[in-house]
Phi, psi and omega in degrees: 000125181270150173295157181301142176273135182298140171295172179305151180304146180270132177279124176250136186248020175128178184303332182276356182287156181286141176262004182302316179301323180293314179299320182296316179296317179297322179293323187270326185240344182088352179223158173207139178238131179225155179223156182206156174283144176306317183298330181290340184243012177284128176288166180300323177216149179269007183238014184279156177294325180296319178294319178301319179293321180293318184280335180063229183295338178292343181295325178293327176292320178301318183294338180274350180274127184258334182286123186303315183293320180292322176301314181296316181295320179299310181297313183297319182294321179289324177296318179296311183298312183291326178291318178296314180297317181293328180295322181274340178266357178059053178215179178270145180304324181290346179273351180260138177249119177273122180238175186224135176280169185308326179277001180096000182290125181283150173207162179268113184299128178080001181244108181257001181264005179213121175263148184227155174212155187216140174210162179200156167249199179295325188243342189236145179245144175228135178233136175244139178233140179217134181270331194244003182190230181237154177218144172228139179231151175211150180221141175214155169299130184297333180258014176302128184287120176234325183291140176082004179252006184089357182298320183299327180287332180274340188252324193263147170283166176304320179295319179293321178299318179294317179295324180295326179294335181273352178281141177307139188305321183289347181252357187294319182296315180295327177292321178294322176298318178300313180298318179300313183292325176297318181291321176298316181299316179296316181296327176290321181299324181265000175076026182259343183058229179255030187275357170225161189284135179290346179282358183264356174207153185219185180223157182289161180299163186297330183276010178237163173300132187291123179229146170279138185232152170287169180303334179272000177096359178278153182301143184242325185242154182272192185294343182296338182258138170228143184230137182216146174229146177223157167261119185250133180056023176072003185215353181241138172262123178243130179232149177229150170234123183236127175250117180233102184281359178091019177277188179068232183268018177250160178301140181289150177218150181271007183295151176236155182302136171288133175233124182294137177225162175305134185248139172257352179175170184302328185282352186270357177278134179244159176246000000 
C-alpha cells in the first residue's frame, strides 16, 4: 500500500489568502504543497522591526545578502514557509524558529510534528509540508535549457539516458528537467543536497507511475516513498519526494528511508 499522493500544488496569493485548503490537505493526505509569487510575499520594507521579528535568526542572514533580488526572494520564501507552518500549527510565525541541518535542510526547531521543504526560482516559491514523515520539493522553469550541455551525463543513470533517447526530440529537454527536479526533491527530503551523484539513482519515464530506480532500471525504493511532478502555471516544473513510514495514525512499518550510495551492482542497493 502506497502513501497518498499529494494533489496538485495550491496557489497562494499572499498573507491574506486562506489557509483552509492547506489544512484540509494535511488532514486528508498528510502532505501539502503550495506555491506563490515572490512579489505576493514581499514586505513593504526589508528593514522593518516587524520583518526582523518574523524572520528571527534568518534576519541576520538576510542582512548579509547584498544582491537586491536575492534579498527579496530570501525574505519572501521564509515568510511564506513560516506563515504556512504557523497556520497549520495554530501559532504565530514569529513563534517558530527556522533552523538548518548541516546539509542546509530547513526544519522547525523544537517541532517534530511537521516536516518542511523549500524551493524557488527567480519569480516563484514552493513550500512542502508533511505531518507523518519527510518531504522534499523542487522547482525549475520547464524550458530551462539542460539538454546538449552535458547535463544529462552528469544527472542521468544509464537506464535514464537510454529512456531519454526514446523521448520525442522536442520533449527531451523538459523530460530532463523533470528528472532533475525529482532528484533534487529526493536529495532534499533525505537532507543530502548535492553531496552524492545523481547518476547513482534514477526515476521511471514520464508516461509511467513515478518510481525510484537503480542505475540498471530495477526498482530501488519501497512503498514508503512517493514521487510526483506537475506543470505549474504552464511554465514551471514542480516535483516532490515524500517519505511516509506509516507512523502516527497510519499502520506501522519497519521500512527505512532509501539513501543512494555508490553501487557495484543491482544487489548492492539497500533500503
